[in-house]
N, C-alpha and C positions, 0 to 999 in steps of 0.2 A: 520405537522399533524402526529397523531398516525395513524397506518395503520388499515384498516379493519381486522377483524379476530383476533385482539390482545387482550388478556385477562391479566389483571393485577391481580399477585398472591400475592401482598403485597399492604400494606396501602401506599398511595402515600404521599409524602413529598412535602415541598415547600422550595424555595430558592429566594434570592433576586438578580436581575440582574439590576445594576444601580437605585435602589429603586423600580423597579417594581417586584411584587410578581408573580412567575410563579409555576406551578406544575411540579413534576419530578418523577420519579420511581426509586427506590432503586436500585442501581448497575449500571445505566446508566450513561454515560459520560456526562459533563457539556454542552459539544457540542450538544449532542444529545438532552437533555433538552431543550436547547435554540432554536435548529431547530423545534422542537415539538411545540414550543410555537410562532414560526414565527419570532424569533429574530436572523437575520443573521449577523449583523455587530458585530465584536468581537474586533477590534482595528482601529487604523487611521495608515496611513504611514506618511513618513516624509513629503508629500505634503498636508497632511490633508485629503487624500482620503480613504474611507471606505475598510476594508478588511474583509472577512469571512472564515470559515471553508474551507479548500483546499484539502490536502492530506489525512487527517483524519487518519493518522497513526503516527504522532509525528515526520515525517521527515522533513516538511517544517516550522515548528514553526510560521504559520501565526495566529494560533489561541490562542495566549498567552492572557490571562486575570490575572487581580489581584484577589486573592481570600483572603477574610478576611482581607483586607489591606495589603497583604504580597507581594512577588514579583511576577513576572508573572510566570505562569504556562501554560502549554499546555491543553486547554479546551478538546481536544480529547481524552485524555488518563487519565484526572483527573475524579475520579467519584463523583457524586452528595452526599451530605450528609445533614441531616436537618438544617435548618436555615443557611445556607451557603450565604455569601454575595459575590457576583462576580460583579467586576468594569471592564468594558471595558476600554482600555487605550490608551492613544496617543503616537506617536513616541517619545522616549526619555523622557517621563513623569517621574518625580522623583516617584520611589516607592522605600520601603525598600529593602535594598540588601539581608534581611534575617528577619525572624520572630523577634518580639520583645523580645519573651522569648526563642531564639534561643541560643544554646551554642555550642563550638567547638564539632565536631562530633568525637566520638572515632571509630577509623578505626579498623576493624577486618582484621587480616591477615589470608588468608586461603591458604594451600598447596593441591595441588590435583595432580592426574596423568593426568587428561584431563579436560580442560574447553571447554566448548560447549557454543557458543554465538548464541542464537536463539533458541527457542522452536518450530519451526515449523515442517513440515513433514520431513525434512533432519536432523535437530539438534536432536529433540525428537528421532526419530529412531536410530541415531548413539548413542545418551546417554543411550538409553535402553539396545542397544546390549552390549556396553562397560562395564556398570554396571553390567549388567547380568554377565559378564565374570570376575568379581572380580576387575575391575579397579575403583578406586576413582575419580567419576565423579561430575563436578560442572556445572550447567546449568544456564545461564543468560539470561532473556528476558525481553523486555522494556515493553510488555503489562502485564496487571494484571494477565491474564490466558495464559496458554500454548496453543499451536495449530497454532499460526502464523496467517496471514491475511487470508489464504485459508480455514482453519479449525476454524474459529472463531465460538464460541457458543452463543446461545441466552442467556441472563442474566436470572439467576433464578427467578426474580420477573416478567417475561413476558412469557406468552407461546401464541403460534399462533394455529388457526385452520387449517392451511395449512400442506401439508405432512411433516412429519419428515425425509428429504430427505438423499439420500446417503452420500452427504458431511458432513452434521451433524454427521451422524452416524460414518463415517470413522474418523472423527476428534475426536469425543467422545472417540472411542475405543482407539486411539493413545494418548489422555490427561491421561486417566485413566491408561494405560500401564506405563506412565512416572511417574504418581503419586505412583503407587505401586513400581517402581523400587527403588534400593537404591540409585540412582543419587539424589543430592542435588539441588532443583530448587530455585533460588532467582529470584522472579517475581518482576515487576515493577522496573526493575534495568536499570540504563543507564551506558554503558561500555564508558568511556569519554577518557581513554587514554590507548595506548599500547605500551609496552617499552622492550627492553632487558637489563638485569642488567649486571654489568661487568664481571660476571661470565659465561653470556650466558643464563640465566634464562629469560622465558617469565614471564612478568608480565603485569597484566591487572588491571587498576583502575577504579572502579565502585561505583556509589550510587544509594540507593533505598530508598526515602522517606528520613527519618532521620537516615539511615544507611550508612556507608560507607566502602568499601571492598577494599583490596590490595590482588589480587588473583595471587599466583604463580604457574604456572602450568608446567608440563612436556611436554605437548603437547596442541596445540590450534586447535580447530574446528571452523571456522568461516561459520555459517549457518546462515546468517544475512538478507536473503531475498533481494526483490528488491523493488524499489519505481518507481512510474509513472512519467514520463517525458511528460510535455506538451509543445509543439511549442508555443512560445509567440505570441499573435495576439492582436488587439485592443480590450479591454474589459476583459481579460483573469483574471485579477486581482479583479474584481467585486464580492462582496458578492452574493452568490446564483451560482457561477461557482465553481465547485469542480471537483476532479478527481472521475471516476468510482469507483475506490477503496473505497473512502471516502462514496460513496452513499450507496455501498454494506455493510460496515460496519455499517451504519444507520439501513439499511433494516435488515441485517441478525442478528447483535447482540442485536438490541433494538427496532427493528419493528417500526421505524420512517421513514417516507418518507422525502426526501429532498424538497419535494413540492407537491401541488395537481397536478400541471401541469409540466412535466419534458420533456426536450430535451436532447436526448444523442448523442455525436458525438465522432467519433473515429475510431480505427482499431483493429479488432479481436473479437473473440467469446465472451470474457466476457462482452462486451457491450450489447450482445443479451441476455445474461444470466440476466443481470440486469434488462432489460427491461421487460423480462417475469417475473420476481420477483415482480416488481412494478405493471405490469398489473393484476397479480393474486391478488395482495393486493388492487386493486381498485383505482390506481394511473392513471391519463390521461398521457399516452407517446405520446406525439404529433408527435415524428417521431425519427428514429434512422438512422444517417447520417454515413455511413459507407465509409472510404477513399479508400477501394480497389474496383476495377470495379466487377460487378457482375460475380460470379465463373463459371457459365454455359453460353454458351458451351465451352468458351475460356479455361477454366482451368480444363477440364474433367479428363484429366490423373492425376493431382495432387489430385484431389477429389477422384478418384479411389484408388490412393495408400493411401491416409489417411484412406479411408475405410477400405482396407485391412490391415492396421496397427491397428486399433482400431475401429471396427463396432460399439461398444456402444458407443464411444465418438461422432463418427459422426452422429450416430441416434439421439443422444441428441442435437447435434447442429441443425439439420433437424428439431427436435422437436420444438426447440426455434422460427425457421422461421415460422412453422406452426401456432403456437399459436399466434404470432404477426399478422400474416395474419387474422386469426379468429377473432381478437379483432380490425382490421382495421388500425393497427399501420403501417404508410409507412416505409419501410426500404429503404434508398435512397443509392444506391450502387455508389461508384464514387463520392461521395460528402465529403467535408473537411469543416470545422468550418472556417468562414471567419472573423466574428467581432461580438462583443456584446456591448450593452449598457443597462443602467438601467433606465426604466421609471416607475413612480407609483408604485415602489416596484416590478415589473416583470423585468425578463431579457429578453430584445429583441434581438434575436440572428439572424445571417445570416449563411446558409451554401452554398457553391457555387460547381459546377460541378468541378471537378479536371482530367485535361488530362494526357496523358502519359508522358508530358514532365514536369508536376509539375505546370502547369499555372492554375490559378483558373479564371473561367469565371464570373466576377461581374455582368455582365448584367444579368446572368441567375441563381442569387442567389435567394435561397428561404429563407423568413423570418418566424419567429416562435417567439411567446410569451409564457414565461413559467416562473414558479416560481425557477426553477433550470436548469442549463446547466451543464450535466455531460459528462466528458472528458475522454477518456482511449485511449492512444495512446501508447508510448513506454516505455518498462521495463528497468530499469537502475540497475544494481546490486550495493548493499550497500557494497562498498569495502573499506570503510575510514579507518577501523582499520587495514586492511591488508596493505593499503598504508602507513599508519603511521609505520610500522614494516620495510617498504622497501620491499614489495612483488614486483615482476615483473608485469607488467600490459600489456595487449592486447587489441585490439580494436574489438569487435564483429561485425558481419555483420549487426546490426542494427545500428552501430556506437557509441554504448555505451562502454565505458572502463570496463574492468574486470581484475581479477588477472589470470594471467597465471598458468595453472593448468595441471596435467596429467590425465589420465583416471580414476582414483580413487580419485581424488582432491588434490594431492600433489602439494604444491607451490614450489617456488624455496628456500623458508625459511626452515630451518630444523625442524620438529615437527610442522608445521604449514599447515593447510589444508582449502580448501575453497569447500563448496558442496550446492547443491540446486541452487534456484534462486540466491542466493549470489555470485555464480561462473558464471553460464550460466541460464538465465532465460528458464525453461523448463515445468513448472508445477509441481503439487503436486505428481504425479505419478512417475516422473523421480526423483524429490527430495527425496522421501523416499527410493528408490531402491539405490541411490547414498549413502544416509547415512547407508544403510546396508552394501554396497559393502566397503566403506571406514573403517567400523568398523571390517569387515572381514581382511582388509589388515593390519590394526593396531594390530590386534590379531595374526597375522601370519597364518590365516586360508587358505586354498585352495580356490581359486576362485569357486564360485557358477556359472557354466555355464548357469543353466537354468535362474537365476536371470541377469545375463549377457544378454542373449537373450531377456528378457523382457525389460531391460533397452534399447537396440538397438532398439528394436520394437515401444517403446514409443518414442525415439528420431526420428525414420523415421516418425512417426505420426507428431511430433512437426514441421520437416522440411517440410513434404507436407502440413500441415495446414497452414504454414506461407508462403508457394508458392502460396497456394490457396488465402490467405489474403494479398498478397504482393501488396502495394500500392506506387505510385510514391512519392518522397519527393518533397512537394510543395515548391515552390520559395517564398523567405521571405515573410512572413505575416505582418510584422511590418512596420508601418509608422514611422516618426520621433520622434513622442511623446510615441510610444508604450513602457511600462514598459518592460524591458528584466531581470533587476536583481530585483527580488520581494522584496528582504530583505531591500535594499537601495534605491529603485525606481530610478535605473538608466536607462535612455531610450535608444533606438536604435541608435539615431542621436549622444549621447555623446560617445558610443562606437565606432561607425564608424569613428568619427573625431580622437579617439585615434588609432585605427588602422590605419588610412592614416597617421597620425602624426609619425608612426613608433614604437607604443607600441606593444610588441609581449608577454609580460609575464603575 
């Protein structure tokens, strides 16, 4: 459904989905238009089971559809256009490998001093600083617009009666700064390969629409951000089950709700923010299930330390809780998603109490019926390109793999850096400061001690925040038939048999 308070500033258009005509708004994604129309199935897996929008940021490839009879494209990243014909596809269904009128792409070779991959808070800040100092900078970003996941802006064709909040304003300022800078931004680009030439030159292969690029850079900054990792459980592949980030993209960029009734489950303050944004827009949030136990009184010291590090952010979080209480939304601390099934078009989900040892109490599970189940658990750095180049890795306290780096983002590879959530997830404030500090280091500037203090303060806040939201790791939520590998529909029992048989790779 379209959110209340949404105003359309442009004439709507129509597109066809499996022969059904639906209305859309210029600039929104195909996934947003289909969600607004109540069309949740986007494809079928190899078992013939339906799949829908999941990550909403182009990482999982669950939302591939055939467009105008062509090869599969990601519906969450592809904008609508008039008279578009969309077809949902089955597993390995024959589709053209290319458009009928396609031709071999001419590859543009670009040489630059610094290539920045990712135009979020970290990458855009570093690019602006380096370009202003005279470096030849190229920026690649997979989204159509700069800003990353956190600073995504509302599309031009839509306005909302709600407040133009600080998150929008800060993002808009950063995006405009990048657009004014001498840096070259290539948007809608996928960096699909990272190499070292025989002479030691860094080379990145990328494509953007009908353009192909071969970028040779003296130095590489990976500001690739992070993606959400959801623990598998029965029903997690159903249409209508999506990440919190996917739901936020729908709400903040397109003013589209994931459903009229929404259940949110996960760990961390982002879920509370989403719940408040949905409530403010008139959506019925049936509950928020937070895996961490209630913070007070048991975690009062962490709460006090987080407040001392950033009073404004803590007050914002308390405001989320107060708003949800005013609207009668139950916040179930110490509860974790247990299972989901689909019945009559609705997601029937269960959340169960989680004890300190990670056991879920099935008998005490609470059951909810909703159009959508939004899940926000662990953030995992997108370090694929760094791994392709041979970067050393480390395991973060969350259990996620990340590139090993020093205090300003240097990896073990000469001329290769990792900053922002693509290095260690720490939020937009940390990412932006890391971008500025890395630029200073690359330019040989003296360290800004005031900026270092702000970075350390934000990192202390993050450390205490996640002490406040620390949750036990649940014991396996999977039964024998639960899908673990979403791409190939491999279930838990198949994997367990392989492990018992000695398979380790």
